[in-house]
TORNU-84929 format. One record per residue (C-alpha): x, y, z; residue in three letters; residue number from 1. Coordinates in steps of 0.1 Angstrom, whole numbers, padded with zeros to 4 digits. Example, Ala and Ser with C-alpha at 12.3 -4.5 7.8 and 13.67 -1.06 7.14 Angstrom:
// TORNU-84929
east = 0123 | north = -0045 | up = 0078 | r = Ala | k = 1;
east = 0137 | north = -0011 | up = 0071 | r = Ser | k = 2;
***
This chain:
// TORNU-84929
east = 0581 | north = 0232 | up = 0429 | r = Unk | k = 1;
east = 0605 | north = 0230 | up = 0399 | r = Unk | k = 2;
east = 0585 | north = 0256 | up = 0379 | r = Unk | k = 3;
east = 0594 | north = 0282 | up = 0405 | r = Unk | k = 4;
east = 0632 | north = 0277 | up = 0401 | r = Unk | k = 5;
east = 0635 | north = 0263 | up = 0365 | r = Unk | k = 6;
east = 0656 | north = 0292 | up = 0353 | r = Unk | k = 7;
east = 0685 | north = 0279 | up = 0374 | r = Unk | k = 8;
east = 0689 | north = 0249 | up = 0352 | r = Unk | k = 9;
east = 0703 | north = 0247 | up = 0317 | r = Unk | k = 10;
east = 0676 | north = 0221 | up = 0308 | r = Unk | k = 11;
east = 0642 | north = 0214 | up = 0323 | r = Unk | k = 12;
east = 0621 | north = 0183 | up = 0314 | r = Unk | k = 13;
east = 0587 | north = 0183 | up = 0299 | r = Unk | k = 14;
east = 0561 | north = 0161 | up = 0315 | r = Unk | k = 15;
east = 0542 | north = 0140 | up = 0290 | r = Unk | k = 16;
east = 0509 | north = 0127 | up = 0304 | r = Unk | k = 17;
east = 0498 | north = 0097 | up = 0283 | r = Unk | k = 18;
east = 0464 | north = 0081 | up = 0288 | r = Unk | k = 19;
east = 0432 | north = 0071 | up = 0272 | r = Unk | k = 20;
east = 0401 | north = 0092 | up = 0271 | r = Unk | k = 21;
east = 0383 | north = 0096 | up = 0305 | r = Unk | k = 22;
east = 0415 | north = 0090 | up = 0325 | r = Unk | k = 23;
east = 0417 | north = 0125 | up = 0340 | r = Unk | k = 24;
east = 0444 | north = 0141 | up = 0319 | r = Unk | k = 25;
east = 0426 | north = 0174 | up = 0315 | r = Unk | k = 26;
east = 0416 | north = 0175 | up = 0351 | r = Unk | k = 27;
east = 0452 | north = 0169 | up = 0362 | r = Unk | k = 28;
east = 0464 | north = 0198 | up = 0341 | r = Unk | k = 29;
east = 0436 | north = 0221 | up = 0353 | r = Unk | k = 30;
east = 0446 | north = 0214 | up = 0389 | r = Unk | k = 31;
east = 0483 | north = 0219 | up = 0383 | r = Unk | k = 32;
east = 0480 | north = 0250 | up = 0361 | r = Unk | k = 33;
east = 0464 | north = 0268 | up = 0391 | r = Unk | k = 34;
east = 0495 | north = 0263 | up = 0414 | r = Unk | k = 35;
east = 0525 | north = 0262 | up = 0391 | r = Unk | k = 36;
east = 0545 | north = 0293 | up = 0383 | r = Unk | k = 37;
east = 0525 | north = 0315 | up = 0359 | r = Unk | k = 38;
east = 0505 | north = 0284 | up = 0348 | r = Unk | k = 39;
east = 0483 | north = 0286 | up = 0317 | r = Unk | k = 40;
east = 0462 | north = 0258 | up = 0303 | r = Unk | k = 41;
east = 0458 | north = 0258 | up = 0265 | r = Unk | k = 42;
east = 0434 | north = 0236 | up = 0244 | r = Unk | k = 43;
east = 0440 | north = 0256 | up = 0213 | r = Unk | k = 44;
east = 0468 | north = 0281 | up = 0207 | r = Unk | k = 45;
east = 0487 | north = 0295 | up = 0177 | r = Unk | k = 46;
east = 0525 | north = 0292 | up = 0175 | r = Unk | k = 47;
east = 0527 | north = 0330 | up = 0180 | r = Unk | k = 48;
east = 0508 | north = 0327 | up = 0213 | r = Unk | k = 49;
east = 0530 | north = 0300 | up = 0226 | r = Unk | k = 50;
east = 0564 | north = 0316 | up = 0220 | r = Unk | k = 51;
east = 0553 | north = 0352 | up = 0228 | r = Unk | k = 52;
east = 0536 | north = 0342 | up = 0260 | r = Unk | k = 53;
east = 0567 | north = 0322 | up = 0271 | r = Unk | k = 54;
east = 0590 | north = 0350 | up = 0262 | r = Unk | k = 55;
east = 0570 | north = 0377 | up = 0279 | r = Unk | k = 56;
east = 0557 | north = 0358 | up = 0310 | r = Unk | k = 57;
east = 0580 | north = 0328 | up = 0316 | r = Unk | k = 58;
east = 0548 | north = 0308 | up = 0314 | r = Unk | k = 59;
east = 0544 | north = 0273 | up = 0326 | r = Unk | k = 60;
east = 0524 | north = 0259 | up = 0297 | r = Unk | k = 61;
east = 0499 | north = 0231 | up = 0298 | r = Unk | k = 62;
east = 0490 | north = 0218 | up = 0264 | r = Unk | k = 63;
east = 0459 | north = 0196 | up = 0263 | r = Unk | k = 64;
east = 0452 | north = 0173 | up = 0233 | r = Unk | k = 65;
east = 0486 | north = 0181 | up = 0220 | r = Unk | k = 66;
east = 0480 | north = 0160 | up = 0189 | r = Unk | k = 67;
east = 0456 | north = 0187 | up = 0177 | r = Unk | k = 68;
east = 0483 | north = 0214 | up = 0182 | r = Unk | k = 69;
east = 0507 | north = 0195 | up = 0160 | r = Unk | k = 70;
east = 0482 | north = 0194 | up = 0131 | r = Unk | k = 71;
east = 0479 | north = 0232 | up = 0133 | r = Unk | k = 72;
east = 0515 | north = 0240 | up = 0122 | r = Unk | k = 73;
east = 0549 | north = 0223 | up = 0121 | r = Unk | k = 74;
east = 0564 | north = 0254 | up = 0137 | r = Unk | k = 75;
east = 0549 | north = 0243 | up = 0170 | r = Unk | k = 76;
east = 0572 | north = 0213 | up = 0169 | r = Unk | k = 77;
east = 0602 | north = 0236 | up = 0167 | r = Unk | k = 78;
east = 0589 | north = 0256 | up = 0197 | r = Unk | k = 79;
east = 0585 | north = 0224 | up = 0217 | r = Unk | k = 80;
east = 0618 | north = 0209 | up = 0204 | r = Unk | k = 81;
east = 0638 | north = 0239 | up = 0217 | r = Unk | k = 82;
east = 0618 | north = 0250 | up = 0247 | r = Unk | k = 83;
east = 0633 | north = 0225 | up = 0272 | r = Unk | k = 84;
east = 0667 | north = 0243 | up = 0270 | r = Unk | k = 85;
east = 0676 | north = 0277 | up = 0283 | r = Unk | k = 86;
east = 0692 | north = 0285 | up = 0249 | r = Unk | k = 87;
east = 0659 | north = 0277 | up = 0231 | r = Unk | k = 88;
east = 0648 | north = 0306 | up = 0208 | r = Unk | k = 89;
east = 0628 | north = 0311 | up = 0177 | r = Unk | k = 90;
east = 0636 | north = 0341 | up = 0154 | r = Unk | k = 91;
east = 0608 | north = 0364 | up = 0143 | r = Unk | k = 92;
east = 0603 | north = 0399 | up = 0130 | r = Unk | k = 93;
east = 0589 | north = 0423 | up = 0155 | r = Unk | k = 94;
east = 0563 | north = 0450 | up = 0148 | r = Unk | k = 95;
east = 0590 | north = 0473 | up = 0133 | r = Unk | k = 96;
east = 0603 | north = 0446 | up = 0110 | r = Unk | k = 97;
east = 0634 | north = 0439 | up = 0130 | r = Unk | k = 98;
east = 0647 | north = 0404 | up = 0137 | r = Unk | k = 99;
east = 0641 | north = 0394 | up = 0173 | r = Unk | k = 100;
east = 0649 | north = 0362 | up = 0192 | r = Unk | k = 101;
east = 0620 | north = 0350 | up = 0213 | r = Unk | k = 102;
east = 0629 | north = 0327 | up = 0241 | r = Unk | k = 103;
east = 0609 | north = 0294 | up = 0242 | r = Unk | k = 104;
east = 0624 | north = 0280 | up = 0275 | r = Unk | k = 105;
east = 0598 | north = 0272 | up = 0301 | r = Unk | k = 106;
east = 0582 | north = 0243 | up = 0320 | r = Unk | k = 107;
east = 0557 | north = 0225 | up = 0299 | r = Unk | k = 108;
east = 0533 | north = 0196 | up = 0304 | r = Unk | k = 109;
east = 0514 | north = 0181 | up = 0275 | r = Unk | k = 110;
east = 0487 | north = 0154 | up = 0274 | r = Unk | k = 111;
east = 0475 | north = 0132 | up = 0247 | r = Unk | k = 112;
east = 0464 | north = 0097 | up = 0237 | r = Unk | k = 113;
east = 0489 | north = 0090 | up = 0209 | r = Unk | k = 114;
east = 0526 | north = 0085 | up = 0210 | r = Unk | k = 115;
east = 0548 | north = 0116 | up = 0207 | r = Unk | k = 116;
east = 0578 | north = 0120 | up = 0184 | r = Unk | k = 117;
east = 0612 | north = 0106 | up = 0193 | r = Unk | k = 118;
east = 0626 | north = 0141 | up = 0197 | r = Unk | k = 119;
east = 0600 | north = 0151 | up = 0222 | r = Unk | k = 120;
east = 0603 | north = 0118 | up = 0240 | r = Unk | k = 121;
east = 0640 | north = 0125 | up = 0246 | r = Unk | k = 122;
east = 0630 | north = 0158 | up = 0262 | r = Unk | k = 123;
east = 0602 | north = 0144 | up = 0284 | r = Unk | k = 124;
east = 0594 | north = 0124 | up = 0315 | r = Unk | k = 125;
east = 0565 | north = 0102 | up = 0307 | r = Unk | k = 126;
east = 0536 | north = 0098 | up = 0332 | r = Unk | k = 127;
east = 0511 | north = 0071 | up = 0325 | r = Unk | k = 128;
east = 0477 | north = 0074 | up = 0342 | r = Unk | k = 129;
east = 0447 | north = 0051 | up = 0340 | r = Unk | k = 130;
east = 0410 | north = 0054 | up = 0342 | r = Unk | k = 131;
east = 0395 | north = 0049 | up = 0377 | r = Unk | k = 132;
east = 0373 | north = 0020 | up = 0384 | r = Unk | k = 133;
east = 0336 | north = 0025 | up = 0389 | r = Unk | k = 134;
east = 0338 | north = 0016 | up = 0426 | r = Unk | k = 135;
east = 0367 | north = 0039 | up = 0432 | r = Unk | k = 136;
east = 0356 | north = 0070 | up = 0451 | r = Unk | k = 137;
east = 0375 | north = 0103 | up = 0448 | r = Unk | k = 138;
east = 0366 | north = 0138 | up = 0460 | r = Unk | k = 139;
east = 0353 | north = 0158 | up = 0431 | r = Unk | k = 140;
east = 0373 | north = 0189 | up = 0421 | r = Unk | k = 141;
east = 0352 | north = 0220 | up = 0424 | r = Unk | k = 142;
east = 0366 | north = 0255 | up = 0420 | r = Unk | k = 143;
east = 0350 | north = 0275 | up = 0447 | r = Unk | k = 144;
east = 0362 | north = 0301 | up = 0472 | r = Unk | k = 145;
east = 0377 | north = 0275 | up = 0495 | r = Unk | k = 146;
east = 0396 | north = 0259 | up = 0465 | r = Unk | k = 147;
east = 0409 | north = 0293 | up = 0453 | r = Unk | k = 148;
east = 0421 | north = 0302 | up = 0489 | r = Unk | k = 149;
east = 0440 | north = 0269 | up = 0490 | r = Unk | k = 150;
east = 0456 | north = 0276 | up = 0456 | r = Unk | k = 151;
east = 0467 | north = 0311 | up = 0468 | r = Unk | k = 152;
east = 0483 | north = 0295 | up = 0499 | r = Unk | k = 153;
east = 0501 | north = 0269 | up = 0479 | r = Unk | k = 154;
east = 0514 | north = 0295 | up = 0454 | r = Unk | k = 155;
east = 0526 | north = 0316 | up = 0483 | r = Unk | k = 156;
east = 0545 | north = 0287 | up = 0498 | r = Unk | k = 157;
east = 0560 | north = 0278 | up = 0465 | r = Unk | k = 158;
east = 0572 | north = 0314 | up = 0460 | r = Unk | k = 159;
east = 0588 | north = 0313 | up = 0494 | r = Unk | k = 160;
east = 0604 | north = 0279 | up = 0485 | r = Unk | k = 161;
east = 0620 | north = 0295 | up = 0455 | r = Unk | k = 162;
east = 0633 | north = 0325 | up = 0474 | r = Unk | k = 163;
east = 0647 | north = 0303 | up = 0502 | r = Unk | k = 164;
east = 0664 | north = 0276 | up = 0482 | r = Unk | k = 165;
east = 0673 | north = 0291 | up = 0449 | r = Unk | k = 166;
east = 0708 | north = 0299 | up = 0458 | r = Unk | k = 167;
east = 0714 | north = 0265 | up = 0474 | r = Unk | k = 168;
east = 0700 | north = 0247 | up = 0443 | r = Unk | k = 169;
east = 0721 | north = 0268 | up = 0420 | r = Unk | k = 170;
east = 0753 | north = 0261 | up = 0439 | r = Unk | k = 171;
east = 0745 | north = 0223 | up = 0439 | r = Unk | k = 172;
east = 0738 | north = 0224 | up = 0402 | r = Unk | k = 173;
east = 0770 | north = 0243 | up = 0394 | r = Unk | k = 174;
east = 0794 | north = 0223 | up = 0416 | r = Unk | k = 175;
east = 0781 | north = 0189 | up = 0425 | r = Unk | k = 176;
east = 0761 | north = 0175 | up = 0395 | r = Unk | k = 177;
east = 0790 | north = 0154 | up = 0380 | r = Unk | k = 178;
east = 0796 | north = 0137 | up = 0414 | r = Unk | k = 179;
east = 0761 | north = 0125 | up = 0419 | r = Unk | k = 180;
east = 0758 | north = 0089 | up = 0428 | r = Unk | k = 181;
east = 0736 | north = 0061 | up = 0414 | r = Unk | k = 182;
east = 0730 | north = 0079 | up = 0381 | r = Unk | k = 183;
east = 0751 | north = 0057 | up = 0358 | r = Unk | k = 184;
east = 0719 | north = 0046 | up = 0340 | r = Unk | k = 185;
east = 0713 | north = 0081 | up = 0328 | r = Unk | k = 186;
east = 0733 | north = 0094 | up = 0298 | r = Unk | k = 187;
east = 0734 | north = 0125 | up = 0276 | r = Unk | k = 188;
east = 0700 | north = 0142 | up = 0274 | r = Unk | k = 189;
east = 0683 | north = 0119 | up = 0299 | r = Unk | k = 190;
east = 0709 | north = 0130 | up = 0325 | r = Unk | k = 191;
east = 0703 | north = 0166 | up = 0317 | r = Unk | k = 192;
east = 0666 | north = 0165 | up = 0321 | r = Unk | k = 193;
east = 0665 | north = 0143 | up = 0352 | r = Unk | k = 194;
east = 0691 | north = 0163 | up = 0372 | r = Unk | k = 195;
east = 0667 | north = 0191 | up = 0382 | r = Unk | k = 196;
east = 0642 | north = 0166 | up = 0395 | r = Unk | k = 197;
east = 0668 | north = 0148 | up = 0416 | r = Unk | k = 198;
east = 0682 | north = 0180 | up = 0429 | r = Unk | k = 199;
east = 0647 | north = 0191 | up = 0440 | r = Unk | k = 200;
east = 0642 | north = 0157 | up = 0456 | r = Unk | k = 201;
east = 0675 | north = 0162 | up = 0476 | r = Unk | k = 202;
east = 0662 | north = 0195 | up = 0489 | r = Unk | k = 203;
east = 0629 | north = 0179 | up = 0500 | r = Unk | k = 204;
east = 0647 | north = 0151 | up = 0517 | r = Unk | k = 205;
east = 0669 | north = 0176 | up = 0536 | r = Unk | k = 206;
east = 0638 | north = 0194 | up = 0548 | r = Unk | k = 207;
east = 0621 | north = 0162 | up = 0559 | r = Unk | k = 208;
east = 0651 | north = 0152 | up = 0579 | r = Unk | k = 209;
east = 0642 | north = 0115 | up = 0584 | r = Unk | k = 210;
east = 0662 | north = 0085 | up = 0572 | r = Unk | k = 211;
east = 0633 | north = 0065 | up = 0557 | r = Unk | k = 212;
east = 0630 | north = 0059 | up = 0519 | r = Unk | k = 213;
east = 0639 | north = 0092 | up = 0504 | r = Unk | k = 214;
east = 0622 | north = 0111 | up = 0476 | r = Unk | k = 215;
east = 0656 | north = 0109 | up = 0459 | r = Unk | k = 216;
east = 0654 | north = 0071 | up = 0459 | r = Unk | k = 217;
east = 0620 | north = 0071 | up = 0445 | r = Unk | k = 218;
east = 0630 | north = 0097 | up = 0418 | r = Unk | k = 219;
east = 0660 | north = 0076 | up = 0408 | r = Unk | k = 220;
east = 0638 | north = 0044 | up = 0407 | r = Unk | k = 221;
east = 0614 | north = 0062 | up = 0384 | r = Unk | k = 222;
east = 0642 | north = 0075 | up = 0362 | r = Unk | k = 223;
east = 0654 | north = 0039 | up = 0358 | r = Unk | k = 224;
east = 0619 | north = 0029 | up = 0347 | r = Unk | k = 225;
east = 0619 | north = 0058 | up = 0323 | r = Unk | k = 226;
east = 0652 | north = 0047 | up = 0307 | r = Unk | k = 227;
east = 0639 | north = 0011 | up = 0303 | r = Unk | k = 228;
east = 0607 | north = 0023 | up = 0287 | r = Unk | k = 229;
east = 0628 | north = 0044 | up = 0263 | r = Unk | k = 230;
east = 0649 | north = 0013 | up = 0253 | r = Unk | k = 231;
east = 0617 | north = -0007 | up = 0246 | r = Unk | k = 232;
east = 0603 | north = 0023 | up = 0226 | r = Unk | k = 233;
east = 0635 | north = 0026 | up = 0206 | r = Unk | k = 234;
east = 0636 | north = -0011 | up = 0198 | r = Unk | k = 235;
east = 0600 | north = -0008 | up = 0184 | r = Unk | k = 236;
east = 0601 | north = 0025 | up = 0166 | r = Unk | k = 237;
east = 0637 | north = 0039 | up = 0161 | r = Unk | k = 238;
east = 0650 | north = 0029 | up = 0127 | r = Unk | k = 239;
east = 0686 | north = 0030 | up = 0138 | r = Unk | k = 240;
east = 0679 | north = 0007 | up = 0167 | r = Unk | k = 241;
east = 0659 | north = -0017 | up = 0145 | r = Unk | k = 242;
east = 0686 | north = -0019 | up = 0119 | r = Unk | k = 243;
east = 0713 | north = -0026 | up = 0145 | r = Unk | k = 244;
east = 0691 | north = -0053 | up = 0161 | r = Unk | k = 245;
east = 0686 | north = -0069 | up = 0127 | r = Unk | k = 246;
east = 0723 | north = -0068 | up = 0119 | r = Unk | k = 247;
east = 0731 | north = -0084 | up = 0153 | r = Unk | k = 248;
east = 0707 | north = -0112 | up = 0145 | r = Unk | k = 249;
east = 0723 | north = -0117 | up = 0111 | r = Unk | k = 250;
east = 0758 | north = -0118 | up = 0125 | r = Unk | k = 251;
east = 0749 | north = -0142 | up = 0153 | r = Unk | k = 252;
east = 0734 | north = -0165 | up = 0127 | r = Unk | k = 253;
east = 0765 | north = -0163 | up = 0105 | r = Unk | k = 254;
east = 0745 | north = -0176 | up = 0075 | r = Unk | k = 255;
east = 0754 | north = -0159 | up = 0042 | r = Unk | k = 256;
east = 0724 | north = -0141 | up = 0028 | r = Unk | k = 257;
east = 0718 | north = -0133 | up = -0009 | r = Unk | k = 258;
east = 0693 | north = -0107 | up = -0018 | r = Unk | k = 259;
east = 0678 | north = -0119 | up = -0051 | r = Unk | k = 260;
east = 0654 | north = -0090 | up = -0055 | r = Unk | k = 261;
east = 0637 | north = -0063 | up = -0036 | r = Unk | k = 262;
east = 0606 | north = -0083 | up = -0026 | r = Unk | k = 263;
east = 0628 | north = -0110 | up = -0011 | r = Unk | k = 264;
east = 0648 | north = -0085 | up = 0009 | r = Unk | k = 265;
east = 0651 | north = -0094 | up = 0046 | r = Unk | k = 266;
east = 0644 | north = -0058 | up = 0055 | r = Unk | k = 267;
east = 0616 | north = -0051 | up = 0031 | r = Unk | k = 268;
east = 0597 | north = -0082 | up = 0040 | r = Unk | k = 269;
east = 0598 | north = -0074 | up = 0077 | r = Unk | k = 270;
east = 0569 | north = -0052 | up = 0090 | r = Unk | k = 271;
east = 0595 | north = -0031 | up = 0108 | r = Unk | k = 272;
east = 0612 | north = -0020 | up = 0076 | r = Unk | k = 273;
east = 0584 | north = -0013 | up = 0051 | r = Unk | k = 274;
east = 0597 | north = 0022 | up = 0044 | r = Unk | k = 275;
east = 0631 | north = 0010 | up = 0032 | r = Unk | k = 276;
east = 0619 | north = -0001 | up = -0002 | r = Unk | k = 277;
east = 0648 | north = -0006 | up = -0025 | r = Unk | k = 278;
east = 0683 | north = -0020 | up = -0022 | r = Unk | k = 279;
east = 0697 | north = 0014 | up = -0029 | r = Unk | k = 280;
east = 0679 | north = 0029 | up = 0001 | r = Unk | k = 281;
east = 0690 | north = 0000 | up = 0022 | r = Unk | k = 282;
east = 0726 | north = 0006 | up = 0012 | r = Unk | k = 283;
east = 0724 | north = 0043 | up = 0021 | r = Unk | k = 284;
east = 0709 | north = 0035 | up = 0055 | r = Unk | k = 285;
east = 0734 | north = 0008 | up = 0063 | r = Unk | k = 286;
east = 0763 | north = 0030 | up = 0053 | r = Unk | k = 287;
east = 0755 | north = 0052 | up = 0083 | r = Unk | k = 288;
east = 0761 | north = 0022 | up = 0104 | r = Unk | k = 289;
east = 0796 | north = 0015 | up = 0088 | r = Unk | k = 290;
east = 0783 | north = -0013 | up = 0066 | r = Unk | k = 291;
east = 0800 | north = -0010 | up = 0033 | r = Unk | k = 292;
east = 0786 | north = -0023 | up = 0000 | r = Unk | k = 293;
east = 0805 | north = -0036 | up = -0031 | r = Unk | k = 294;
east = 0790 | north = -0047 | up = -0064 | r = Unk | k = 295;
east = 0808 | north = -0078 | up = -0078 | r = Unk | k = 296;
east = 0802 | north = -0102 | up = -0106 | r = Unk | k = 297;
east = 0792 | north = -0136 | up = -0092 | r = Unk | k = 298;
east = 0783 | north = -0164 | up = -0116 | r = Unk | k = 299;
east = 0777 | north = -0139 | up = -0143 | r = Unk | k = 300;
east = 0754 | north = -0118 | up = -0122 | r = Unk | k = 301;
east = 0760 | north = -0083 | up = -0107 | r = Unk | k = 302;
east = 0757 | north = -0089 | up = -0070 | r = Unk | k = 303;
east = 0758 | north = -0065 | up = -0040 | r = Unk | k = 304;
east = 0780 | north = -0077 | up = -0011 | r = Unk | k = 305;
east = 0776 | north = -0060 | up = 0023 | r = Unk | k = 306;
east = 0806 | north = -0059 | up = 0046 | r = Unk | k = 307;
east = 0798 | north = -0055 | up = 0083 | r = Unk | k = 308;
east = 0825 | north = -0039 | up = 0105 | r = Unk | k = 309;
east = 0820 | north = -0060 | up = 0137 | r = Unk | k = 310;
east = 0838 | north = -0035 | up = 0159 | r = Unk | k = 311;
east = 0816 | north = -0006 | up = 0147 | r = Unk | k = 312;
east = 0785 | north = -0028 | up = 0150 | r = Unk | k = 313;
east = 0793 | north = -0036 | up = 0186 | r = Unk | k = 314;
east = 0801 | north = 0000 | up = 0195 | r = Unk | k = 315;
east = 0770 | north = 0014 | up = 0178 | r = Unk | k = 316;
east = 0748 | north = -0013 | up = 0194 | r = Unk | k = 317;
east = 0762 | north = -0005 | up = 0228 | r = Unk | k = 318;
east = 0755 | north = 0032 | up = 0222 | r = Unk | k = 319;
east = 0720 | north = 0030 | up = 0208 | r = Unk | k = 320;
east = 0705 | north = -0004 | up = 0218 | r = Unk | k = 321;
east = 0724 | north = -0016 | up = 0249 | r = Unk | k = 322;
east = 0752 | north = -0039 | up = 0257 | r = Unk | k = 323;
east = 0759 | north = -0066 | up = 0231 | r = Unk | k = 324;
***
């Protein structure tokens, strides 16, 4: 539904389908690409194809085995990093040698086995799917005349949905977003990408007209799970979150710590901080967290002393990790 009205929104989320081989990722994308707005499934594509197709056709793009695309060129990352926002563009020279801005904004779904970058995670709603059991029976997807007729009917209904509700959705988006209830768990970019989904859920609930559990309730519940997953992921992979968590542990312990040499460094020894390496690199990273460093002579030895600003630590931890 959202792919038929996505241009109303300033931001529109990517869908990241994460699953092991044989779980049906490719089949899911094949089914959806046939009914979404201008859907196109890619297993291999150059960066020029991706941004030119989006610019010319407002394409809903389905990128299978997305890890393979990333290995092709780093430019694809810039297309994906910008394409969730209406302002997303990449500059290129046209056939006459003149600079032209190509718009990268369009709905996108990508599937893969591996974890995606932090930047793309911030722009995505993650969907986990699992492989079916051997005794689970599902109807096999076969593209025949009956299937194609159903796809045509569904696309027609979705076009009519867009024509009927676009103005109402745009008005809600422009005037009521800030007053939405039960969204305190969403902040910054997560708020931006979830709002289109929740607005669409509101429209569906109005059309249903019953007072049972609403699609909006289910969407908000899923967004809460998405935020909790992001917190866990950040704690495991985000360097800033890991450093803040380590600093909180040190402060709570209140045991003075002397770094005798690099190999005894608390951070270097931890498997989470293998890339920090030297005390100089540690000092540079901690400085971003308002941890200052002084070199003083203690017992005839040149010693680094780190000073932690507790107010800054509490503030940064609340912003990036959670309440202290």
